[in-house]
C-alpha positions as CSV (number, residue, x, y, z in Angstrom):
1,M,2.4,-7.3,6.1
2,L,-1.3,-6.6,5.4
3,R,-2.9,-3.4,6.6
4,Y,-6.6,-3.1,7.5
5,F,-8.8,-0.1,7.2
6,L,-12.3,0.3,8.6
7,L,-14.0,3.1,6.8
8,F,-17.5,4.3,5.9
9,S,-18.0,4.6,2.2
10,V,-19.7,3.2,-0.8
11,L,-17.3,2.0,-3.4
12,S,-17.5,-1.7,-3.9
13,G,-13.8,-2.4,-3.5
14,S,-13.7,-2.2,-7.1
15,I,-12.0,-0.6,-9.9
16,Y,-14.7,1.7,-10.4
17,A,-14.0,0.9,-13.8
18,M,-17.7,0.3,-13.4
19,T,-18.8,3.8,-14.1
20,H,-16.0,5.3,-16.0
21,H,-15.7,5.4,-19.7
22,G,-13.0,7.0,-21.6
23,G,-14.2,9.4,-24.1
24,M,-16.6,11.3,-26.2
25,M,-18.8,9.5,-28.6
26,S,-19.8,10.4,-32.1
27,H,-22.3,8.5,-34.2
28,H,-21.3,7.0,-37.5
29,S,-23.2,5.1,-40.2
30,G,-23.7,1.4,-39.4
31,N,-24.6,2.3,-35.8
32,H,-21.0,2.3,-34.7
33,T,-19.5,4.7,-32.2
34,E,-16.0,6.1,-32.0
35,H,-14.4,6.9,-28.6
36,D,-11.3,8.7,-27.6
37,E,-9.8,5.8,-25.7
38,V,-6.3,7.4,-25.7
39,N,-7.1,10.6,-23.9
40,M,-10.3,9.3,-22.2
41,P,-11.8,12.8,-21.4
42,G,-14.9,11.1,-19.9
43,L,-12.9,10.1,-16.8
44,N,-12.6,13.8,-15.7
45,G,-15.0,15.0,-13.1
46,I,-15.7,18.0,-10.9
47,D,-12.4,17.9,-9.0
48,T,-10.7,14.7,-10.2
49,T,-6.9,14.7,-9.9
50,K,-4.3,13.7,-12.5
51,Q,-3.6,10.7,-10.3
52,E,-7.2,9.6,-10.2
53,V,-7.7,9.9,-13.9
54,G,-4.3,8.2,-14.6
55,D,-5.3,5.3,-12.4
56,L,-8.6,4.9,-14.1
57,K,-7.0,5.0,-17.5
58,N,-4.6,2.3,-16.4
59,I,-7.4,0.2,-15.1
60,F,-9.5,0.5,-18.2
61,K,-6.7,-0.1,-20.6
62,N,-5.6,-3.2,-18.7
63,H,-9.0,-4.6,-17.5
64,Q,-8.1,-8.0,-19.0
65,K,-5.3,-8.3,-16.4
66,I,-7.8,-7.8,-13.5
67,K,-9.4,-10.6,-11.6
68,R,-12.5,-9.8,-9.7
69,S,-15.0,-11.7,-7.6
70,V,-18.1,-10.7,-5.8
71,V,-20.2,-12.5,-3.2
72,N,-23.6,-11.0,-2.4
73,I,-24.3,-11.3,1.3
74,E,-27.5,-10.6,3.2
75,N,-26.5,-7.1,4.1
76,G,-24.1,-6.2,1.3
77,I,-21.2,-7.5,-0.7
78,K,-17.7,-9.0,-0.4
79,T,-15.4,-8.2,-3.3
80,S,-11.9,-9.1,-4.3
81,T,-10.1,-7.2,-7.0
82,E,-6.6,-8.3,-8.0
83,S,-3.9,-8.1,-10.6
84,L,-0.6,-9.8,-10.9
85,D,0.8,-6.7,-12.6
86,P,2.1,-4.4,-9.9
87,R,1.3,-1.2,-11.8
88,I,-2.3,-2.3,-12.2
89,K,-2.6,-3.5,-8.7
90,Q,-1.4,-0.1,-7.4
91,S,-4.0,1.7,-9.6
92,V,-6.8,-0.5,-8.3
93,V,-5.7,0.1,-4.6
94,N,-5.3,3.9,-5.2
95,H,-8.7,4.1,-6.8
96,V,-10.5,2.2,-4.0
97,V,-8.8,4.3,-1.3
98,L,-9.5,7.6,-3.1
99,M,-13.2,6.6,-3.7
100,V,-13.6,5.7,0.0
101,Q,-12.2,9.1,0.9
102,R,-14.6,10.8,-1.5
103,L,-17.5,8.9,-0.1
104,Q,-16.6,9.7,3.5
105,N,-16.5,13.4,2.5
106,N,-19.6,13.1,0.3
107,K,-17.5,14.4,-2.7
108,N,-19.1,12.9,-5.7
109,P,-16.8,13.4,-8.6
110,K,-19.7,13.4,-11.1
111,V,-17.6,12.0,-13.9
112,L,-19.3,12.2,-17.3
113,I,-19.5,8.5,-17.7
114,Q,-20.3,7.7,-14.1
115,S,-23.0,5.1,-13.4
116,P,-26.3,6.3,-12.0
117,T,-26.0,3.6,-9.4
118,L,-22.9,5.3,-8.0
119,D,-24.7,8.6,-7.9
120,K,-27.4,7.0,-5.8
121,L,-24.9,5.4,-3.4
122,F,-23.5,8.9,-2.7
123,D,-27.0,9.8,-1.5
124,Y,-26.6,7.1,1.2
125,F,-22.9,7.5,1.9
126,N,-23.5,7.7,5.7
127,E,-25.4,4.4,5.7
128,I,-22.6,2.3,4.3
129,K,-19.9,0.5,6.4
130,T,-16.8,-0.4,4.4
131,E,-13.9,-2.6,5.5
132,I,-10.9,-2.7,3.2
133,K,-8.1,-5.2,3.4
134,L,-5.1,-5.0,1.2
135,S,-4.2,-8.4,-0.3
136,E,-1.0,-9.6,-1.9
137,N,-2.3,-8.8,-5.4
138,G,-5.0,-6.2,-4.7
139,V,-7.8,-5.3,-2.4
140,D,-10.7,-7.1,-0.6
141,V,-13.7,-5.1,0.4
142,I,-16.7,-5.8,2.5
143,Q,-19.6,-3.3,2.3
144,T,-22.7,-3.5,4.4
145,S,-25.8,-1.5,5.3
146,S,-28.9,-2.0,7.4
147,N,-30.9,-0.3,4.7
148,P,-32.3,-2.8,2.1
149,I,-32.3,-0.1,-0.6
150,V,-28.6,0.5,-0.1
151,V,-27.9,-3.2,0.0
152,K,-29.5,-3.6,-3.5
153,L,-27.5,-0.6,-4.8
154,L,-24.3,-2.0,-3.4
155,Q,-25.0,-5.3,-5.1
156,Q,-25.9,-3.6,-8.4
157,H,-22.8,-1.5,-8.3
158,A,-20.6,-4.5,-7.6
159,S,-22.1,-6.2,-10.6
160,E,-21.5,-3.2,-12.8
161,V,-17.9,-3.0,-11.7
162,S,-17.4,-6.7,-12.4
163,D,-18.8,-6.3,-15.9
164,M,-16.3,-3.5,-16.6
165,A,-13.5,-5.5,-15.2
166,A,-14.4,-8.3,-17.6
167,R,-15.3,-6.2,-20.7
168,G,-13.6,-2.9,-20.2
169,M,-15.5,0.2,-21.5
170,E,-18.0,-1.8,-23.5
171,P,-20.7,-1.9,-20.7
172,I,-20.3,1.9,-20.3
173,H,-20.7,2.5,-24.0
174,E,-23.8,0.3,-24.0
175,R,-25.3,2.2,-21.0
176,M,-24.6,5.5,-22.6
177,M,-26.2,4.5,-25.8
178,R,-29.3,3.3,-24.0
179,S,-29.5,6.5,-22.1
180,G,-29.1,8.7,-25.2
181,K,-25.8,10.1,-24.1
182,G,-24.0,8.2,-26.7
183,H,-25.0,10.3,-29.7
């Protein structure tokens, strides 16, 4: 049986893999970086729980087992994030529900590797309407706003999450290197 939730939040039904990266970087010759992808300390935030960090580790380590689709709509986004692996599916669902709760309470985790787009969405948390529907293999989310700025942020964030679902931590490494945080 499917359960429906109507909530106000900002997370794009995603794996928020979008803005999380697993580790400290150090610069080496040849312009390569080395990351702690075992312990993933970059997933810790102000008040993140062991469960949150564990779910994110599972999502990042198994991103290739995640299927994600996004449709931009006039006032927001429709996303679907799924995995045939029950453990990964559960981590995705846990993450989405926890992020929705964080957004409802305006409790930005300020994770080290977090996307600036997510930070901006927390600024508009009360202008986002989110509907979450659990699916057989994951979670479907519709997020809308009447504010065009928020709509663009939602669409950008959804794109970032999709990139992380497809490529794991690589987009985060790239963003951090561009911003100068990857030294």
